[in-house]
C-alpha positions as CSV (number, residue, x, y, z in Angstrom):
1,M,116.2,110.2,133.1
2,L,115.6,111.2,129.5
3,R,117.6,108.3,128.3
4,T,116.1,105.6,129.8
5,R,112.4,107.2,129.1
6,V,113.5,106.8,125.3
7,I,115.1,103.4,125.6
8,T,112.0,102.3,127.2
9,A,109.9,103.8,124.7
10,V,111.9,102.0,122.0
11,V,111.7,98.8,123.6
12,L,108.0,99.2,123.9
13,L,107.2,100.2,120.4
14,A,109.5,97.5,119.2
15,L,106.8,94.8,120.7
16,L,103.9,97.0,120.1
17,L,104.2,97.8,116.6
18,P,104.7,94.5,115.1
19,A,101.8,93.3,117.1
20,L,99.7,96.1,115.9
21,F,100.4,95.9,112.3
22,A,100.2,92.2,111.8
23,A,97.8,90.4,109.6
24,S,95.8,88.7,112.1
25,P,94.7,90.9,115.2
26,W,95.5,87.9,117.6
27,P,99.4,88.8,118.3
28,F,98.0,92.5,119.2
29,A,95.2,90.6,121.5
30,G,97.9,88.4,123.0
31,L,100.3,91.4,123.8
32,T,97.8,93.4,125.4
33,V,96.7,91.0,127.7
34,L,99.9,90.8,129.2
35,M,99.9,94.9,129.6
36,I,96.2,94.5,131.2
37,G,97.3,91.7,133.6
38,A,100.2,94.1,134.8
39,A,97.5,97.2,135.1
40,G,95.5,94.8,137.1
41,W,98.6,94.2,139.5
42,E,99.1,97.4,139.8
43,W,95.2,98.3,140.5
44,A,95.4,96.0,143.1
45,R,98.5,97.2,145.2
46,L,97.3,100.8,144.6
47,N,94.0,99.6,146.4
48,G,95.5,97.9,149.2
49,L,96.1,94.4,148.0
50,P,99.7,93.5,148.4
51,G,102.3,90.9,148.0
52,I,101.0,87.5,146.0
53,G,97.5,88.9,146.5
54,A,98.0,91.5,143.6
55,L,100.0,89.0,141.6
56,A,96.8,86.7,142.0
57,A,94.8,89.8,140.9
58,G,96.8,90.3,137.5
59,T,97.1,87.0,137.1
60,S,93.6,86.3,137.4
61,L,92.6,89.3,134.9
62,A,94.9,88.4,132.3
63,L,93.2,84.8,132.2
64,A,89.8,86.3,132.4
65,C,90.9,88.3,129.1
66,V,92.1,84.9,127.7
67,W,89.1,83.0,128.4
68,T,87.2,86.1,126.7
69,L,89.4,85.4,123.8
70,L,88.7,81.5,124.0
71,I,85.0,81.8,123.8
72,G,85.2,83.7,120.7
73,C,84.7,87.7,121.8
74,L,86.9,88.9,119.0
75,N,83.8,88.7,117.2
76,A,81.6,92.0,117.8
77,P,80.0,92.4,121.5
78,P,76.7,93.8,121.1
79,A,76.3,97.8,121.4
80,W,74.7,97.7,124.7
81,A,78.3,96.3,126.7
82,W,80.0,99.5,125.3
83,W,77.0,102.0,126.4
84,L,77.1,99.9,130.2
85,A,80.9,100.8,130.1
86,T,80.2,104.2,129.3
87,G,77.4,104.6,131.7
88,V,80.0,103.6,134.5
89,W,82.8,105.7,133.4
90,V,80.5,108.7,133.4
91,L,78.4,108.0,136.5
92,G,81.7,106.5,138.4
93,G,84.1,109.1,137.0
94,A,81.8,111.8,138.3
95,F,81.3,110.4,141.7
96,A,85.2,109.5,142.2
97,L,86.1,113.0,141.2
98,R,83.6,114.2,143.8
99,V,84.4,112.2,146.9
100,G,88.2,113.2,145.8
101,P,91.2,111.3,147.3
102,A,90.0,111.9,151.0
103,G,87.1,109.9,150.0
104,W,88.2,107.0,147.6
105,P,89.6,104.7,150.5
106,Q,86.7,104.7,152.3
107,I,84.7,102.7,149.6
108,T,84.9,98.9,150.4
109,P,88.2,97.7,149.1
110,A,86.5,94.5,147.9
111,L,84.0,97.1,145.7
112,R,87.3,99.2,144.5
113,L,89.4,96.4,143.2
114,A,86.2,94.8,141.7
115,L,85.5,98.1,140.0
116,G,88.9,98.2,138.4
117,A,89.1,94.9,137.4
118,L,86.1,95.4,135.6
119,L,86.9,98.7,134.2
120,L,90.4,97.2,132.8
121,W,88.6,94.2,131.4
122,G,86.3,96.3,129.5
123,A,89.0,98.5,128.2
124,W,90.9,95.8,127.2
125,L,88.0,94.1,125.2
126,A,87.4,97.8,123.6
127,I,91.2,98.2,122.6
128,V,91.0,94.6,120.5
129,Q,87.8,95.3,119.5
130,A,89.2,98.5,117.7
131,R,92.1,96.6,116.1
132,V,89.5,94.1,114.5
133,H,87.7,97.3,113.1
134,G,90.9,98.2,111.7
135,I,94.4,99.6,112.0
136,N,93.6,103.1,110.8
137,F,90.4,102.9,113.3
138,I,92.5,101.8,116.3
139,L,95.4,104.5,115.3
140,S,93.2,107.3,115.4
141,V,91.7,106.5,118.4
142,F,95.5,106.5,120.3
143,C,96.1,109.8,118.4
144,L,92.9,111.7,119.6
145,V,94.0,110.6,123.1
146,W,97.5,111.5,122.9
147,M,96.9,115.0,120.9
148,A,94.3,115.7,123.8
149,D,97.2,115.2,126.3
150,I,99.8,116.6,124.3
151,A,97.6,119.8,123.2
152,A,96.5,120.2,126.9
153,Y,100.0,120.3,128.1
154,F,101.5,122.8,125.9
155,C,98.3,125.3,126.3
156,G,98.2,124.4,129.8
157,R,101.8,126.0,130.3
158,A,100.9,129.0,128.3
159,F,97.6,130.0,129.0
160,G,96.7,127.9,132.1
161,R,95.2,130.1,134.9
162,R,92.1,128.3,136.4
163,K,93.1,124.7,138.4
164,L,91.1,122.2,136.8
165,A,91.5,119.6,139.9
166,P,94.0,120.9,142.4
167,A,93.3,118.4,144.9
168,I,93.6,115.4,142.3
169,S,96.1,116.9,139.9
170,P,97.5,120.5,140.7
171,G,99.4,120.5,137.2
172,K,95.9,120.6,135.1
173,S,93.8,123.8,134.0
174,W,90.9,124.5,132.4
175,E,92.6,126.4,129.9
176,G,94.5,122.9,129.0
177,V,91.6,121.1,128.5
178,W,90.0,123.4,126.4
179,G,93.4,123.4,124.1
180,G,93.3,119.6,124.3
181,Q,89.7,120.0,122.7
182,V,90.5,122.3,120.4
183,G,93.5,120.1,119.1
184,V,91.5,117.0,118.9
185,V,89.3,118.6,116.4
186,L,91.9,119.9,114.1
187,L,93.2,116.4,114.1
188,G,89.9,115.2,113.3
189,L,89.6,117.6,110.3
190,L,93.0,116.3,108.9
191,W,91.9,112.6,109.3
192,V,88.6,113.2,107.7
193,H,89.7,115.4,104.9
194,V,93.2,114.2,104.3
195,I,94.1,110.9,106.0
196,D,91.2,109.0,105.3
197,V,90.6,110.4,101.8
198,K,94.2,110.6,100.1
199,L,96.1,107.7,101.9
200,A,95.3,104.0,101.2
201,V,93.9,102.9,104.9
202,D,92.2,99.8,105.7
203,S,89.5,101.2,107.5
204,A,87.9,104.3,108.0
205,S,89.1,106.1,111.0
206,V,86.8,106.8,114.1
207,F,86.3,110.6,112.9
208,T,85.1,109.5,109.6
209,L,82.7,107.2,111.0
210,L,81.4,110.0,113.7
211,V,80.7,112.2,110.8
212,Q,78.9,109.4,108.7
213,R,76.7,108.6,111.4
214,H,76.0,112.2,113.2
215,G,77.1,115.0,110.9
216,L,77.7,118.2,112.7
217,V,76.6,116.5,116.0
218,S,80.4,114.5,115.4
219,L,82.0,117.6,116.8
220,L,80.2,117.2,120.2
221,A,81.1,113.5,120.1
222,V,84.8,114.3,119.4
223,V,85.1,116.9,122.2
224,F,83.2,114.4,124.5
225,L,85.8,111.8,123.6
226,A,88.8,114.3,124.4
227,A,87.0,115.0,127.9
228,M,86.6,111.4,128.8
229,S,90.1,110.8,128.4
230,V,90.9,113.5,130.7
231,V,88.5,111.7,133.1
232,G,90.5,108.4,132.9
233,D,93.9,110.8,133.6
234,L,92.0,112.4,136.6
235,F,90.7,109.2,138.0
236,E,94.0,107.4,138.3
237,S,96.2,110.4,139.8
238,L,92.9,110.4,142.2
239,V,93.8,106.6,143.2
240,K,97.4,107.1,143.3
241,R,97.0,110.6,145.5
242,A,94.7,108.8,147.8
243,V,97.7,106.2,148.8
244,G,100.5,108.6,148.2
245,A,102.3,106.9,145.3
246,K,103.6,109.0,142.5
247,D,103.8,106.1,140.0
248,S,101.2,103.1,139.8
249,S,104.5,101.1,139.6
250,G,108.3,101.0,138.1
251,L,107.5,98.6,135.5
252,L,108.3,101.1,133.0
253,P,111.4,102.7,133.6
254,G,111.3,106.3,133.3
255,H,107.4,106.2,132.7
256,G,105.9,104.9,135.8
257,G,103.8,102.0,135.5
258,V,101.4,100.3,132.9
259,L,98.2,102.3,134.6
260,D,100.3,105.6,134.1
261,R,100.6,105.1,130.4
262,I,96.7,103.9,129.5
263,D,94.7,105.5,131.8
264,A,93.0,107.8,129.6
265,L,92.7,105.2,127.2
266,L,90.4,103.2,129.7
267,P,87.3,105.2,128.8
268,T,88.0,106.5,125.8
269,F,87.9,103.1,124.0
270,P,84.4,101.9,125.0
271,L,82.9,105.3,124.0
272,A,84.7,105.2,120.7
273,L,82.9,101.8,120.1
274,A,79.7,103.3,121.5
275,L,79.3,106.3,119.8
276,I,79.8,104.4,116.6
277,S,77.1,101.9,117.1
278,L,74.7,104.6,117.2
């Protein structure tokens, strides 16, 4: 199992890194179109659209992303778009977590499919726009999410006592969440005072931009970003638990599906762009 995970990770990095570090943002945008199309296919399958219907849903989402590129949306979208996406994630995420796995199937299938397509498209657009901001910027957001997850895992194993959402993800604890937030704050300090200052980066990180715009309040912004990454993770876990699925698919051997790898990124990128737009 470990060998399979490692091989899959190496292949993914071999595809992702050249696209990410290319001089133009277009290769990265093209690669992420394929990934978000796959995620759309997985979402459709998880929400009751089997076979050719799910394939059509994923293809339609990918084509919508291509159309977005063709009409020039690599240029900066208006800030209200990021705040709208943030509002949907905050309010919709709270509602979904409140109804839980048992209540999710009671929502109209068409609404669930449309909501997923909208959230995936918005997150894709935010990720592509983050690459336009700069490699250092997008890497800082990626690393924020990864740090929140890794620190939460180890702190949860070491100190976890109170379950965060036992009906959705029994392994998560409040202590893990707090540990993840502490890890993200420490990462932010490293990025602001070392990476952005001492290394030849191409752009400011999300941490530095938040400090420049919000001063000490940036601490709360960073904690909020880490918290929303947890919401993204829990939301996908809720959908899978509602239909009795362990993984969103088997597209990535050893890792599950695309949604399993990007769930925490989906709310974090639009929120990061919203916060730096103030």
